[in-house]
Each structure stands twice: as structure tokens, then as C-alpha cells.
N, C-alpha and C positions, 0 to 999 in steps of 0.2 A: 614421519608417517602421516600421510595425507588421506583423510576420508573425503571423497568428493561427492557432491550432490549434483544431480541433474534435475532439480525441481523446476517448476514453472512451465510455461508453454510458449512456443513461438509460432508464428503463422506458417513458416515453411523452413524446415520441417517441424512438425508439432512435437517438440521435445516436451515431455510431461504428459501429453495426450497419447502419443504413440498409436494413433489410429492409422491403419494401413501401414504397418511397420515395414520399412524397406531399407535398402542398403545405405541410403542417406542417413537414416537414424543410426544404423550400425556404425557408420563411419564417424559420426560425432561421438558415439560411445567409445569407440576405439581411441580417438584423440583425447577424450576426457580421461580415460584410464591411464594413458601415458603421462598425465600430469601429476599422478599420485600413486597410491598403493591399493586403495579400496574404493570401488565405485558403487555408490548408492544411487539408485534411480527411482525418482518419484513418479508415479503414474496416476493420472486423474480418473475420477469416476465418470460414468456415462453422463450423469447429471451436470457435472462441471463442464464437460466438453460441449454438450448441447446448449448450455447457457451462454458460453463465450464464443463458440465456433460453429455450431450447427450439428446436425445429426452424425454420430459416429458410425463408422462402417462395422467395426468389431465391438463386441461387448467388453465391459471392463475385465471380466474374468479371462476372456480370450487375450486381451492386451497384456494383462499381468503375466500370463504364461509365455506369450511371445517374447516379451522383454527378458524374462528369466532365461530363455533359451539362447540369447545372444552371448557369445563366449567371453566378452569383456565385462559383463555385469556380475558383481559380487552379491548385491542385495537389492531387493525391490521393496519400496514402500507403497503399499496400496492406498488409494484414496488420498493422494498428496494434494495439498492446498494449491489453488491456482496461482496465488501470489507468494513468492518465496520470501520469507522473513528470516531475521537472525534467530528467532525462536525456533523456527523449523530446522535450521542448520544445526543449532546446538542440541536440539532434541534427538537428532540422529547422529550426533558426534561427527559432524562434517566440518572440515576446516574452511572450505569454500564451495561455491557452486559454479557450474560451467554451463554456458549457453552458446549457441551459434552466433555468428557475427551479423545477424539480421535484427530488425527492430520488433519488439513485442510490446503490446499495449493491452490494458484491461478494457472492459466494455466502455468505461468512462474516459479512456484515452491516457491513462497513467502508465508509466514504465513499470512493468511487473518486477523488475530487479532494482528499483530505485534504492531501497534500503541497504541491500547487500553491496551494491556498487559504492554507496557513500562510505560504507565501513571497510572497504578494501577486501571484501570476501567474494569477489566475482572475477571469473576468468572467461575468456572467449576461445572458441575453436572455430575452424573454418567450415563454412557450409559446403556441402557437396554439390557442385554445380551440375545442372542437367537433370535433376530429379526432384519431384515433390509429389505429395499426396494428390494435390490438385491436378497435376499433369496426368497421373495415372487414372484418376477419375474421368478426366477429359477423354482419354483414349478409349475408355469403356463406353462412355455416352455417345461419342462421335464415331465409334467403330473404325478408327483410323488404323492404317498399317505402316505409316511412315516411319515408325520406330523400329520396324524389323530390320535386321542386318542383311537379309537376303533380297533387298530391293533390286529391281532391274537397273541397268546402267543409267537410264534417263532419270529415274527417280532418285538414284543415289547421287548423280551429278548435281541435280537441283538442290538436294539436301546439303551437299558439300559446299556449293556456291553460296548458299544462303547462311551457312553456319556463322554465327557471331555478327551478322550484319543487321542488327536491329530487328524490328517486328517480323520481317519475312523469315528470319532464322529461328523464330521462337515457336514454342509449342502453342497449340490453339488456346490453352488456358492460362499460361504463365508467361513471364518475361524471361524464362530460362531456356537456353539452348539445350538440345538433346545431349545426353551423357556420352562422353568419349572415353573408352577404356584405355588404360595404360598398364604396362607390365609392373610398374611400381605399385599401383593400386592393388593388383592381384597379390603381390608379395606382402603388402601390408595386411591383407585379409587372411592369407594362407597361414597354416600352422607351421609348414616347413618340416614337419615330422614324417619320417618314413616308417613303414611298418617294421616292427621288431620281432625277433624270434619268439614264438609263442602267441603272437597276435592272431586273431581270427579275422581274415580279410573278407568283408561283407560288401557286396556290390548291389546298388539299387540304381534304377534309371528312370528318367521321365522328363517332364517339362519343368516341374516345380515353379509354375508361373504364379505371380503375385504371392510369393512365399508367405504362407499363412499358418494358422494354428493346426489345421488338418495335417500339413506337412510336418510340423514340429512333433505332433503326437505320433505320426508314423515313424519318423526318424528316431525318436526316443525309444519306441518299441523295437526298432531294428537294432539300436545300440544295446538293448538289453538281451539280445539273442546270444551274446557271448560274454565270457568273463573279461576278456581283453579285446574288445572290438576295435577294428580299424575300418571305418565306414567310408567307402568310395561312392560318390554320387556321379552317375553319368548323365550329363545334360544334353538333350537333343538340340540341334540347330533350329533356328526359327522356322526355316522352310519345312523341316521334318515335322515340327509341332503343328504347323498350319495344315499339313497334309492330313494328319489324323484327328485334329481338333476342329479345323474349319474356321468360319467366321473371320474375326481379326486376331485370333490367337496366334502366338502368345501376346499377352498384354505387355509383358516386359521382355526385352530382347535378350539374346544369349549373354551379352556382357553384364547386363543388370542382374539376370538370374544367377550368374556365376558368383557375384559378390554376395547376393542375398543368402545363397546356400553356404558359402564359405564362412559366413558370420555365425552359423549355427554351431553350438558347442558339441553337437552329436556327430558332426561331419569332420573327417580327417583329410579328405582329398576330393577334388572335383575333376572329372574328365570333361573338357570343354568340346562340345560337338561330338558326343559319343555316338557310335553306330547304333542304329535302332535295334538290330538283332544282336543279342548277347551271344556271340559266337565263340568258337574254340580259340581263335587268336586272342580275343579280349580276355577270356578266362585264364589262359595260360600266361599272357603277358603280365597280368596283375596278380597271378597266383591266387585266384579267388577261391575261397573256401565255401562261401554261401551266397546265393543270389536271392534277394527278397523283392516282393511286390506287394502292394496294398490290395485292398479288396475292390479297387476301381477296375473298370473294364480294361482288358488287354487288347489293344487294337492290332490287327494283323499287319505284317510287313507289306511292302509294295507288291510283292509276288503272292500275297495271301498266306505266307508261312507264319508259323508261331514264332515270335521273336525270342521266346524262352525255351525253344526246343532242345538246345544243347545242354543248358543247366538241368532241365527236366531229365534228360537222358543220363546225366551224371549223378542224378539223385541229390543235387545240392540246391534245388529250387524250393522256396518256402513262401507261402502266402501269409502275410502278417495282419493280425487283427489289432487295430489301434484304438478301436471303440470311438473313433471320430470320423464320421462320413462326410465332413465338410470338404467341398471341392472348390476349385477356382470358378466354376460355373455358378456355384451358390453365392460367391462373393459378388460376381457381376450382377446377379439377380437382385441382391440387396441394393446395389447402386441404382439399378433400373427402377425398382419399386419406389425409390425415393428420389426419382430423377429431378423433379422440380426443386426440391429442397437442396439437392447437391448442386444443381445449376446455379441457383441463387447464391449458395455458399461459395462456389468457385469464382463467380463474377465479383463478389465482394472481396475475396482474398486476392484476386488478380489486381484489383484497384489498389489494395493496400500494398501489395508487393511492388508494383510499379512506382508508387509514392516512396517506398523505402529505398528502392534502387536509385531514384532521383536524388534522395537525400544523401545517400552514400557518395554519389557522383559529385554533388556540390561540396561535400566535406573533403573529398580527395582533391578537387580542384583548388579548394582553399588552402590545403596543406602544400600543394605544389607551388602556388603563388607566393606563399610565405617563405618557401625554401629558395 
């Protein structure tokens, strides 16, 4: 029986800090849970993150709740220490700790996992290529749209030609190429469970961009609408989201948003590229019992029609009060208000990442030459 700890913090993704919780973090948690039976996740305070990494986007209370909502997490330790020690592992009955395969250092340049590594109580999981908090912040600050999946042919071809070819194929803030979706990754994140007789099938739709605590509170409230809920989330394509949100929204593309939503413990299934209008065909196909929407604005369809006209007609539409009005716009505003601090943080982290990548390359070259 293995109790696993994910204490500590890495530069990308910030395991332990869990600022801007995204599918990269969820994927590491999924991998970690597969190594044992009980996953304990340590999350740092705002003060610790500010000291070692710069200003956090989300408050510690928001981050605690976000991590608890990830379906592979069994337990959260609030205010976890920055440096993982044997004492920390023993205190929380953990057999070993897990971290991504990137390099993490304290402010004074020491390996944050030195002690547990020396004692053989350290394991590694693979980092999710193509995503980082730094990259997401860069998309917001630079107002880019290159991450959208509905690019025109010329933009898409340039993106494809550059993919994996050094600096030209990298995001503006990191040395990481953009995320590419695979069917295997979706399978790993999906529950694979179909609705059972007696389940209440609840449908919600939206962008669910930069999946955040406002989304979590809403989905939790939706989940509580029935004794045996089966929650289906309809995700709109990037082009549709951009139509009604404007600017450079969505910040995360349809593939990234799919994994972020699937990782939530309150979600049973995701419809990728759901139609904007919740029409008769959709309701009948999924045998929907209840359609929910938060207290955010309902944008009209392209023809000006109410996208919820059919569920309203059937009497199965319900507005949900989640008591959390946080929106993706609010998150972006937090970034903009601290623009200079985040730009400095991103540039510093980019330099560290490039140094780490070069170190890994040298290690791999050394291993090949020895072989």
C-alpha cells in the first residue's frame, strides 16, 4: 500500500504551487496515482510561492480547492513546505514522493529533492509536453491566437512546419512546442463510465477556458442537483468561443480544455465541439434530464436565437447559483494588473527552462555515447 506525496515545487509545471492549475498538472497527478494507492498532494502558501517564484495568480484557498477537485487526488496538505524532507513524508505517512522529470532548485540553487533522492524515496513522472503556466500567461499578455485550433490554412501550415524545429516552433515564452492531442491521452483522462439506470443526466455547455475555481464551484453545484448525477460538459470549438467572447479567447484551445474538464471529479463525460444551441437532437441523443447554466451571460446564437430555447420549452432548464462569480476575464485581469511582475517572472523561468533542457540533452548525449 503506497501513500504518495507530491510535495515540493518545480519550475514547469509548478507541482506544489499549483498556480494556474491546468491539464499538465492533472496529468502528473494521474501518473503519480498510478504508482501507488493513495495520493497526497502538498500545496504551498501564497507567501512561499511569492518568495521562490513570483506572484501567484490564484490565492492559496483557491488552489487548495482546485487540487481537491482533480479526480486522482485523495488528500491535500495545505501549506506544504517548499523543500520536501523525510520528516515531511513520514509525517503524512507517505512512502515516497513524485516529481516531474525536470530540474527544480531552491532560491540558493540547491536541489529541492536532494534528501529524499539520497534515501531512495523519490520517483519521477513524465512532464506533459506543450503546456506550462508560463506559456498560458504569455498567451494572455501577448494576446496571441496561434494556439487556436481553427487557424486558417496559412497559419496552420506555418505552425505545422515549425513544430519541433527549435526556437521557431516554440511558444513565445517557453522552449516548449504547442500541445498535440492524442486519442490515448483522452482515454487516460476519461472515466469511461456510461450512465446507468437511475442516473440523472445533466448537461452543461460553455468554453470552460483556463479551467479555474469558478468552474469547479459551478460544476460541484451542478453535481449536487441530483442524488446520482451523470454530468456531461459540452465544450464549444475555439472558433465558436471566439465568436461570442472576442479578443484572443479562448486562451486554451479545444484539446487543452477537454483534458482540463475531464480531470474534474464532478464531470462524467465531455462533448468535444458541442453545438452552441442545446437543441432537440442533442437532448434526445444523450437522454438529458436537466440542462444547467451558471449566472453568467447567455450569448445569443449566430441567428440571434436563445441557445436554451428547447430545454426551457421542455421545463428542464435550471440556472445554478454557485456563489462564485469568478470568470476567465477576471483571471486575465489579474495577469494584466501584474503585467510587469509576470513578464519578469516568465523571462526568468524561460532562461531556467532552456538551461534545464540543455542539461537534459547533454545527459542524453552522454548516455548514448556510453552505450
